[in-house]
C-alpha positions, 0 to 999 in steps of 0.5 A: 078843481078843488079836492071836494069838487073833483071827488064829486065830479069823479064820482058822478062820472063813474056813476054815469059810466055804469048807469043802465037807466037812460033817465038816471044817466041823463040826470047824472050828465045834468049834474056833471054839467051843473058842476062844470058850470059852477066851476066855470063861473068861479073861474070867470069871477076870479078873472074879472076880480083880478082885472078890475082890482088894481095892484096896490104897490106897497113899496116905492123907490126912495130916491124918486120924486114926481113933480106934477104941475102944468107950469114948467116954471114951477116944476123947474123951480121945485126941481132946482130947490130939491136937487140943491138939497139932494143931487141923488134924487131922480126927479120926473115931471108931469104936466097934466092929471093923466100923465101924473097917474101914469108916471106914478104907476110906472115909476113908483116914486117915494113922493109926488108933489101934486098941483091941485089945478092940473089940466085934463084931470084935477089934482084931487082926482089924480091924488085919489088914483095914485093912492089906489095904485100905491100905499107907499107913495107919499103925496104933497098937495101944492097950490096957491091957496091959503094954508088953511084951505090947502091943509083942509084939502090935503087932509080930505084927499088923504095927502101926507102934506101940503105946500103953498106955492108962494111960501119960502123954498126952504119950507118946501124942503122942510115939508119934503123932509118931514113927509119922507122922514115920517115915511122912513120912521113910520111916525105920525108926525105933522107932515106940513109946514105951518 
């Protein structure tokens, strides 16, 4: 119990212990029970808040990238391009929305390359879940949509950049570099390739 509540509880217990009048004793016992009920409600509220509020990670592992796409060919192509640029990256893969969110929570990657059209959970929902889990993980939205539509979608989802899948692989590297460098530098620069 907190200091003031504990002092009040002790005072009520002392008064009840010496009380001779049965009506007053009953009143003291009721006050003690009310105080204990309040304390129990406070504890329950704290427990329920801790259970429902996700832990938001404020750091990410700078060498981890998660590729989330239902196409193995796309994941393989992205992985090859990224590893040619930097062989030290630890690249993990996910092929649907729930797996993407689960791996993002477990791995705490610096970056998620996220397809908008994932099975079982759209990429837009996965992006929102990842953002709730971590403020440090950066998200690049990927799709075959045109750049203007993709840019608007990325901005709407709070993503850090976007990459049209049909674009040049070098543009993927540029987009990744801009997003990760803006993370490291803390700048607010453009995080997508035009």
